[in-house]
KENULO-509341 format. One record per residue (C-alpha): x, z, y. Coordinates in steps of 0.001 Angstrom, whole numbers, plus 500000, padded with zeros to 6 digits. Layout:
N
XZY...
This chain:
281
519279497221501319519458500319503519519342503102501006517187505467503014514452505707505608513486508799507577509761509115508248508496512229510043511645514145509104511349513197505418514144511235503848513062508477501472516107507606499348515381504249497784516469503919494181516840507670493675513209508392492794509726506893492853507571507874495828503792508129495680501452506872498387498066508552497921495032506420498771492514507882501214489674505430501795487413506391504692485095503497503848481570503351502476482420500432500178485899500643498609485943499507494996486636502842493322485809505639495753483712504080498533481677506607500477483313509663498954485592510627501822483810509108504791483303512389506664486346513832508383485989517133506527485870515420503134488816513192504117490976516176505141490129518076501935490987515028499823494268514449501702495255518092501176494462517757497467496577514582497257499510516309498988499187519337496687499262516935493718502530515401494924501722512551497336504715511647499526502632509561501947498880509483502638497494505986503241494300505964505325492138502851505265488904502154507133488356498532506097487652497875502420489850495062501086488240494760497664487375491171496669484364490000498699484494492912501173482916492148504535485085492388507633483940495254509856484085495253513652487112496575515485484993499387516974483837500469513510487354500484512102488622502517515073485759504960514671486472505483510985490252505720511143491431507298514384489515510620514227490587511084510596494259510469511426494004512882514353492483515574512134494895514951509227497855515350511535496693518938512221496530519752508503499222517882506597502941517448507214503629514402505020503856510950506609500517509240507275500206505512506758497316503441508114496092500493506099495043497979508765495552494364509787494666494933513456497324495671516054495016497737518258494076499973515299497788500334514513498523501373518100495646503876518317496516505308514884500160505894515772499045507521519036496804509789516912499727510790514682500219508062512053503785507266510981503681503823509384501467500750509099500407499160505821499275495594506570497709493702503643498212490446505554501943490980506069501415490635509808499561487307509564495942488194510477496726489470513978499496487764515940500009490977517925500722493118514840504471492554514466505259492899518211503074496037518332504838497642515361508196496763516947507052498391520177505826501497518324509087501627516370507356502606513096507912501212509586505587498529508206504516497485504722504330493682504521502045492539501717501481489083500252497974487648500410496310484249500608493092483819502556491256487091503187489271489526501019486200487244501226488054484146500012491182485345498207489915485231494631489353481476494964492939480985496132494881481739492958496308478288492340500113478516492618502800476020491644505241478902491161503704482320491759506868484407492121508705481851494265505706481474496577505264485240497031509009485470497652508995482784500306505924484243502075507576487681502199510926486229503323509119484386506126507289487558507239510494489626507118512110486996509373509082487012511712509217490818511849512936490737512700512244488166515426509506490459516785512069493285517008511405495338513859514560496583512116514831495443508507515382499007507334511834499784508544510250497154506294508694497682502877507382494755500827504380494559498523503710491554496244499959492157496602498634492757493105494958491787493005495080489896496305494617486166495573496012486732492075494210486297488781494545488497485698497609486761484235499313486530487657498993490293488215500745490873484890503440488354485783504154490149489069504705493411487186506919491732484591509018489943487217508988492547489976512772492587490024512779489056491492511772490599494833514905492782495003516728489860496615514647490421499764516540493686500349513527495840501107511991498708499156509103497509496983505633499020497024503248498324494130499505498906494254498108498473490745495988501629490703492589501256488951492530497506489646490337495045487790493160493505485715493515496949484099489747497129483647489807493774481947492505494807479461490689498077478709487218496534478834486466499338481287484069498566484162484435502022485773487539502076488011487839505872487708488180505561483931491318503403484278493789506269484721495718505734481461495870501990482074497106502667485598499756504968484121501080502149481917501183499725484855502962502324487021505516502966484307506220499221484043506509498986487826509101501785487918511164500250485112511076496924486961512264498300490292509310499666492284510168502235494962506675503326496006503440503374494017500152503311495917497775505323493724494416507108493652495272509497490795498246511250492351498448514238490021498588512069486891500939509446488383503271512216489535503779513152485869504218509491484941506796508923487673508758512107486954509210511133483313509810507435484060512375508388486723514165510735484305514374507901481764515149505071484122516982506472487122519518508604485261522800508574487143
């Protein structure tokens, strides 16, 4: 694996420390903070707070991908995402990621100042995504999913969960290389909560190291998710911070490079201590 990636002048040194991707949902219906940051002013203030708390990347998403979420129109997604990216670029210096599965949103976002694309479909929903990212020459996060947010929770029947996620990601890495994306610009995400049931989410965290063979940095998004709520018997996603901390700690010990989190300030403390314990040289 290439040991580093430069994004907007920042050097990400894989294996040296855990990086935090702060979640900024500009959606009315995301599972834990829908509607809170849907004005540009609120979004900028939240992004600044996340950066001040220690976020290394801000991930902007305009399409909710919670289970059962309705697909919005392209025009709506553009309208939510592009002005926010444009405004954020004036106010924050950290890399901005855009969480989208649509190539045209990726292109417009990068033109507005975004630095990387986070595609929950691993480049499978839009056949133009991988060629577009290659053309834009930006990094991409390739995530594993089955079906789409409307159908995914019915599609949790695997013969061999880890092997199947591995082969999907290997196939998408190969497709990305064919499209002209350099491997060092790829990040993989096993897709916790996306077409995975409770036990499968736990298995991914326990066996995260299996994905090291793919030679890409690993991103894990466990923050506030329902498997944590189930363990804690906690229906309120915002009250899952301690549970998220435990999952993040496990992810770091099992080889995660980036954690996608809502509670940046708290997870910064978790990752600093976990890194000191685990990444001692």
